[in-house]
C-alpha positions as CSV (number, residue, x, y, z in Angstrom):
1,M,5.2,6.6,5.6
2,A,7.9,7.0,3.0
3,V,10.6,4.4,3.6
4,S,13.5,4.0,1.3
5,D,14.2,0.3,0.6
6,N,11.1,-1.3,2.1
7,L,8.4,-3.2,0.2
8,F,4.7,-2.4,0.5
9,Y,2.4,-5.3,-0.1
10,V,-0.7,-3.6,-1.5
11,F,-4.2,-4.9,-0.8
12,D,-7.6,-3.5,-1.9
13,K,-9.8,-2.1,0.8
14,A,-13.0,-3.4,-0.8
15,D,-12.3,-7.1,-1.1
16,G,-8.9,-7.5,0.5
17,A,-7.4,-8.8,-2.8
18,F,-3.6,-8.7,-3.1
19,L,-2.7,-6.3,-5.9
20,E,1.1,-5.8,-6.1
21,K,4.3,-5.0,-4.4
22,V,5.6,-1.5,-4.7
23,K,8.9,0.0,-3.6
24,N,7.8,3.5,-2.6
25,E,4.7,5.6,-1.9
26,E,5.0,7.5,-5.2
27,M,4.3,4.3,-7.2
28,L,0.9,4.1,-5.5
29,G,-0.5,7.1,-7.4
30,N,-2.3,10.2,-6.2
31,D,-5.8,8.7,-6.3
32,M,-5.1,6.2,-3.6
33,H,-5.9,6.8,0.1
34,I,-4.2,4.5,2.6
35,E,-6.7,3.1,5.1
36,G,-4.3,1.0,7.1
37,M,-0.7,-0.3,7.3
38,I,0.8,-3.2,9.2
39,K,4.5,-3.8,9.6
40,I,5.3,-7.4,8.6
41,D,9.0,-7.3,9.4
42,N,11.9,-4.8,9.1
43,N,11.7,-5.0,5.4
44,A,8.0,-5.1,4.5
45,F,4.7,-3.4,5.2
46,A,1.2,-4.4,4.2
47,I,-1.0,-1.5,3.3
48,Q,-4.7,-1.4,2.5
49,Y,-6.0,1.5,0.4
50,R,-9.1,2.8,-1.3
51,T,-9.3,4.8,-4.6
52,D,-11.5,7.7,-5.4
53,I,-14.5,6.8,-7.5
54,Y,-15.4,9.4,-10.1
């Protein structure tokens, strides 16, 4: 999933709210688990993720 210059549009799994745009997978953090990803165009992906609840 790591792509160099592409943007990820990040959405929350629970309510579908738009959270932010990130440039790489590392910026998402280790507690995030990607549930789904859709390619928007050649430069952008939309991803939906959930976080671990402790």
